[in-house]
C-alpha positions in Angstrom: 91.5 112.1 130.5 91.2 115.1 128.2 89.1 115.6 125.1 91.0 117.4 122.3 89.3 118.7 119.1 90.5 116.9 116.0 91.9 120.0 114.3 93.7 121.2 117.4 95.4 117.8 117.9 96.3 117.6 114.2 97.8 121.1 114.1 99.8 120.6 117.3 101.3 117.4 116.1 102.1 119.0 112.7 104.0 121.8 114.5 106.0 119.2 116.5 106.9 117.4 113.3 108.0 120.5 111.5 110.1 121.6 114.5 111.7 118.1 114.4 112.7 118.6 110.8 110.0 117.2 108.6 109.1 119.1 105.4 105.7 120.9 105.9 103.8 118.6 103.5 105.2 115.5 105.0 104.5 116.8 108.5 100.9 117.6 107.6 100.3 114.1 106.2 101.9 112.4 109.2 100.0 114.6 111.7 96.7 113.7 110.0 97.4 110.0 110.2 98.5 110.2 113.8 95.3 112.2 114.6 93.1 109.8 112.7 94.5 106.9 114.5 93.7 108.4 117.9 90.3 109.5 116.6 89.6 105.8 115.7 90.6 104.7 119.2 94.1 103.5 118.4 95.9 105.9 120.8 99.0 103.7 120.9 99.9 104.6 117.3 98.4 108.0 117.3 99.1 110.8 119.8 101.0 108.4 122.1 103.6 107.6 119.4 104.5 111.3 118.5 107.3 111.7 121.1 109.0 108.6 119.9 108.7 109.5 116.3 110.3 112.9 117.1 113.1 111.2 119.0 113.8 109.0 116.0 114.0 112.1 113.7 116.5 113.7 116.1 118.6 110.5 116.3 118.7 110.4 112.4 117.0 107.0 112.4 114.3 108.5 110.0 115.3 110.4 106.9 112.9 113.3 106.7 113.6 113.6 102.9 113.3 109.9 102.1 110.8 108.8 99.5 110.1 105.4 97.9 112.2 104.8 94.9 111.3 102.2 92.3 113.8 99.3 92.1 112.0 96.6 90.0 108.8 96.5 88.0 107.1 93.2 87.2 103.8 94.0 85.6 101.4 93.9 88.5 104.2 93.9 91.1 106.6 96.7 92.0 109.4 96.8 94.5 110.6 100.0 96.1 113.3 101.2 98.4 112.0 103.6 101.1 115.3 105.4 101.7 114.5 105.2 105.4 111.8 107.9 104.9 108.8 108.4 107.2 106.9 105.2 107.3 103.5 106.8 106.9 104.2 108.6 103.7 106.1 105.7 102.2 103.1 103.4 103.1 100.5 105.7 101.7 102.5 105.9 98.4 102.9 102.1 98.3 99.2 101.4 98.8 98.2 104.0 96.2 100.5 102.3 93.7 99.0 98.9 94.6 95.5 100.2 94.0 96.6 101.8 90.7 98.0 98.5 89.6 94.8 96.7 90.6 92.7 99.1 88.5 94.8 98.2 85.5 95.4 94.5 86.2 92.7 93.4 88.6 95.3 93.0 91.3 98.4 94.9 92.3 101.2 94.4 94.7 103.9 96.7 96.0 106.8 95.6 98.2 108.8 98.1 100.2 112.2 97.8 101.9 114.3 100.1 103.9 111.3 102.0 105.3 110.3 102.9 108.9 107.4 102.4 111.2 104.1 102.8 109.4 102.3 103.6 112.7 98.7 102.1 112.5 98.7 99.4 109.8 94.9 99.6 109.5 95.4 103.1 107.9 96.3 101.5 104.7 93.5 99.0 104.7 91.0 101.9 105.2 92.9 103.7 102.4 92.4 100.9 99.9 88.8 100.3 101.0 87.9 103.9 100.3 88.9 103.3 96.7 86.7 100.2 96.5 89.6 97.7 96.8 90.1 94.6 98.8 93.4 94.8 100.5 96.0 92.8 102.4 99.2 94.3 103.8 101.7 93.4 106.4 105.1 94.4 107.8 107.9 92.9 109.8 109.4 94.4 112.9 112.3 94.2 115.3 112.3 91.4 117.9 109.6 92.1 120.6 108.0 88.7 121.3 109.2 85.3 122.4 108.5 82.5 119.9 106.1 79.9 121.3 107.9 77.9 124.0 110.6 80.5 124.7 111.2 82.9 127.5 113.2 85.5 125.6 112.3 87.5 122.5 113.3 86.4 119.0 110.4 87.3 116.7 108.4 90.4 115.8 104.7 91.0 116.3 104.5 91.7 112.6 101.0 93.3 112.0 98.7 91.9 109.4 95.8 93.8 107.8 92.8 92.8 105.6 90.1 95.1 104.3 86.8 94.7 102.4 85.1 97.8 101.0 81.5 98.6 101.6 79.5 101.0 99.4 78.2 102.9 102.5 81.7 103.4 103.8 81.1 101.0 106.7 84.2 99.0 105.6 85.3 95.8 107.2 88.9 96.2 108.3 91.0 93.8 110.4 94.2 95.2 111.9 96.0 92.8 114.1 99.4 92.3 115.5 100.8 88.8 116.0 100.7 89.4 119.8 97.5 89.3 121.8 98.1 92.9 122.7 100.8 95.2 121.3 103.2 97.1 123.6 101.3 100.3 122.5 98.0 98.8 123.9 99.8 97.8 127.1 100.9 101.4 127.5 97.4 102.7 126.9 96.0 100.4 129.6 98.8 101.2 132.0 98.3 104.9 131.6 94.6 104.5 132.3 95.4 102.3 135.3 93.4 99.4 133.7 93.9 95.7 133.5 93.6 93.8 130.2 90.3 92.0 129.6 92.2 88.7 128.9 95.7 87.4 129.6 98.2 89.3 127.5 101.5 87.9 128.6 103.6 86.6 131.4 105.1 88.0 134.6 108.9 87.8 135.2 108.0 84.6 137.1 106.3 83.0 134.1 102.7 83.4 135.2 100.0 84.5 132.8 98.7 87.9 133.7 96.3 90.7 132.7 98.5 93.3 134.2 100.0 95.5 131.5 102.9 96.8 133.6 104.0 93.3 134.5 104.1 92.3 130.9 106.0 95.4 129.9 108.6 94.5 132.6 109.0 90.9 131.5 108.8 91.6 127.7 106.9 88.4 127.4 103.8 89.3 125.4 101.6 86.4 124.4 101.4 85.5 120.7 97.9 85.6 119.2 96.6 82.1 119.1 99.6 80.9 121.1 101.8 78.7 118.8 99.7 79.7 115.7 100.4 83.4 116.1 104.0 82.6 116.7 104.2 80.6 113.5 102.4 83.4 111.6 104.8 86.0 112.9 107.8 84.0 111.6 106.3 83.5 108.2 105.1 87.2 107.8 108.7 88.2 108.6 110.2 86.0 105.9 107.5 86.8 103.4 108.0 90.6 103.8 111.8 90.2 103.6 111.9 87.8 100.6 109.2 89.7 98.6 111.1 93.0 99.0 114.7 92.0 99.1 115.1 93.7 102.4 115.8 93.0 106.1 114.3 90.1 108.1 113.8 90.6 111.9 117.3 89.3 112.8 118.9 91.9 110.4 116.6 94.6 111.8 117.8 93.8 115.3 121.4 94.2 114.3 120.8 97.8 113.3 119.8 98.8 116.8 117.9 101.7 115.5 114.5 101.5 117.3 111.2 100.2 116.3 110.8 98.9 112.7 114.1 100.4 111.5 114.8 99.5 107.8 111.8 97.1 107.9 109.9 95.6 105.0 106.3 95.9 104.0 103.9 94.4 101.4 100.8 95.9 100.1 98.3 94.0 98.0 95.1 95.4 96.4 92.3 93.6 94.4 89.6 95.1 92.3 86.5 92.9 92.9 84.5 94.6 90.2 86.7 93.2 87.5 85.4 89.7 88.3 81.9 90.3 89.8 79.3 93.0 90.2 78.8 95.7 92.8 75.5 94.0 93.8 77.3 90.7 94.5 79.8 92.5 96.7 77.1 94.4 98.5 75.0 91.3 99.1 77.9 89.3 100.3 78.9 91.9 102.9 75.3 92.4 104.1 74.6 88.7 104.4 77.8 88.2 106.3 77.2 91.1 108.8 73.6 89.9 109.3 74.8 86.4 110.2 77.4 87.8 112.6 74.8 90.0 114.3 72.4 87.0 114.6 74.9 85.1 116.8 73.8 84.7 120.4 76.1 86.9 122.6 78.1 85.2 125.4 77.0 86.1 128.9 79.5 88.9 129.4 78.9 90.4 125.9 76.1 92.8 124.9 76.8 93.1 121.2 78.7 91.3 118.5 80.9 93.6 116.3 82.5 93.0 113.0 86.1 94.0 112.4 86.4 97.8 112.0 82.9 98.6 113.5 84.3 99.9 116.8 86.7 102.1 114.9 83.8 103.6 113.0 81.9 104.3 116.2 84.9 105.8 117.9 85.5 108.0 114.9 82.0 109.4 115.0 82.0 110.0 118.7 85.5 111.5 118.9 84.8 113.9 116.0 81.9 115.2 117.9 83.2 115.3 121.5 87.0 115.5 120.9 89.6 112.9 120.9 90.5 111.3 124.3 94.1 112.0 125.3 96.2 111.2 128.4 97.1 114.6 130.0 100.8 113.8 130.4 101.1 112.6 126.8 99.2 115.7 125.4 101.2 118.1 127.5 104.5 116.6 126.2 103.3 116.9 122.6 102.5 120.5 123.2 106.1 121.0 124.5 107.4 119.4 121.4 105.3 121.8 119.2 106.6 125.0 120.8 108.6 126.8 118.1 
């Protein structure tokens, strides 16, 4: 495993994106988000996703010039068409609009259709929290998970994000797929020759397993919470589609254009200071964290963490020491960056 300085990784990814056809400003933004994701420890949607993103650009599945265009405005709710543009820049725009609407109305919502993979969904939770906003956002995806009780895939893992801002920047951010482990996480574990800490799916013979390669082969990832995660995945898909007037998972599948092609996303922001005080927010967060930390750890656990805490620790360490990177992945990105 290599350690790559943040700026070196960011600049290398940016060159790869420019070479693939992205405008310089768009490439710079996308490169920053990919690098920040890896820096926070989400390698699956950071450096590891660069080659696939470049491939989608070459195939014409992403419109490098595409930008979110307003379709409908309903006071605190706006609906946009993403023109199949880069999912990162479309999502940043959408969350910025949601927070602007929240500043004006107390809450704001932006629905986005015909967009592409937003990479790490937690990015947009952190984005809203940095502005002092509570946030909820979610996306639908192509089929990649069996519904509960099935052997074959028919639903997406449909990531769901919630964020609570803290005045000290130690925001509480939940970023979860509807599968116990995403395929990106399986790849990270496989490349590191590691097993999953808990069962993450089934073998081709239908046995639960912690082996990432076996789950990748069977394509039978385990829904989060078993039947509960399966049900949530179905409802997130329909909510994203019906709130944006765009594709549901079955329609995305028919396009056959890779991960999250012409998907739908929803971004909600809430300004807590319009109904309460900053001291109330601060005390609620501190009290909650103190109670979480007071819980007795299980035998195999040394510390209880709140959502987002590990990302903050990874960020601090990797900014100082360099971002961990698989050598084969890094070398391939360097090849893509050669102009």
